[in-house]
C-alpha positions as CSV (number, residue, x, y, z in Angstrom):
1,M,-37.0,12.8,-22.6
2,K,-33.7,14.8,-22.3
3,N,-35.3,18.1,-22.9
4,L,-37.8,17.4,-20.1
5,L,-35.2,16.6,-17.6
6,E,-33.4,19.7,-18.6
7,K,-36.7,22.0,-18.0
8,I,-37.5,20.3,-14.9
9,T,-34.0,20.7,-14.0
10,A,-34.0,24.5,-14.5
11,A,-37.2,25.0,-13.0
12,L,-35.7,23.5,-9.8
13,D,-32.9,25.6,-9.9
14,S,-34.3,28.9,-10.3
15,K,-36.5,27.9,-7.0
16,N,-32.6,26.9,-5.3
17,G,-33.2,23.7,-5.3
18,E,-30.0,22.0,-4.4
19,N,-28.0,18.9,-5.4
20,I,-30.5,17.9,-8.1
21,I,-30.2,14.7,-9.9
22,T,-31.9,13.3,-12.9
23,L,-32.0,9.7,-13.6
24,D,-33.1,8.5,-16.9
25,L,-34.9,5.2,-16.4
26,K,-36.2,4.7,-20.0
27,N,-36.2,0.9,-21.1
28,K,-35.5,0.3,-17.5
29,G,-38.9,-0.9,-16.1
30,S,-42.4,0.5,-16.0
31,L,-42.7,2.2,-12.7
32,A,-41.3,5.5,-13.9
33,D,-39.4,7.0,-17.3
34,A,-37.3,9.1,-14.9
35,F,-36.7,10.3,-11.2
36,V,-35.5,13.4,-10.0
37,L,-33.9,14.2,-7.1
38,V,-33.5,17.5,-5.5
39,T,-32.3,19.0,-2.1
40,G,-34.6,21.6,-0.1
41,N,-34.1,23.3,3.1
42,S,-37.5,22.9,4.7
43,E,-41.0,21.5,4.4
44,T,-42.1,24.6,2.7
45,H,-39.2,24.7,0.5
46,M,-39.8,21.2,-0.7
47,K,-43.3,21.9,-1.4
48,T,-42.3,24.7,-3.7
49,L,-39.9,22.7,-5.6
50,T,-42.3,19.6,-5.9
51,E,-45.3,22.2,-7.5
52,T,-42.8,23.5,-9.8
53,A,-41.9,20.0,-11.0
54,E,-45.2,19.4,-11.4
55,E,-46.1,22.6,-13.3
56,V,-43.6,21.8,-15.8
57,L,-45.0,18.3,-16.1
58,E,-48.5,19.9,-16.6
59,R,-47.3,22.4,-19.2
60,E,-45.6,19.5,-21.2
61,G,-48.8,17.3,-21.1
62,R,-47.2,14.7,-18.6
63,K,-48.8,13.0,-15.4
64,C,-47.3,13.1,-12.6
């Protein structure tokens, strides 16, 4: 999980995401294994950041 979060964080950083925070929720409940919070500066920027994170998840064979 940590490696995946690092890949997502690096990808978001490369797209100028700001204030990136990862929360590892493994074994904390069934909703999600992790949350990634990131700040974007516009709706378009947020869409790009979302697509970037989704691309990393898809490459890693994970569902979003």
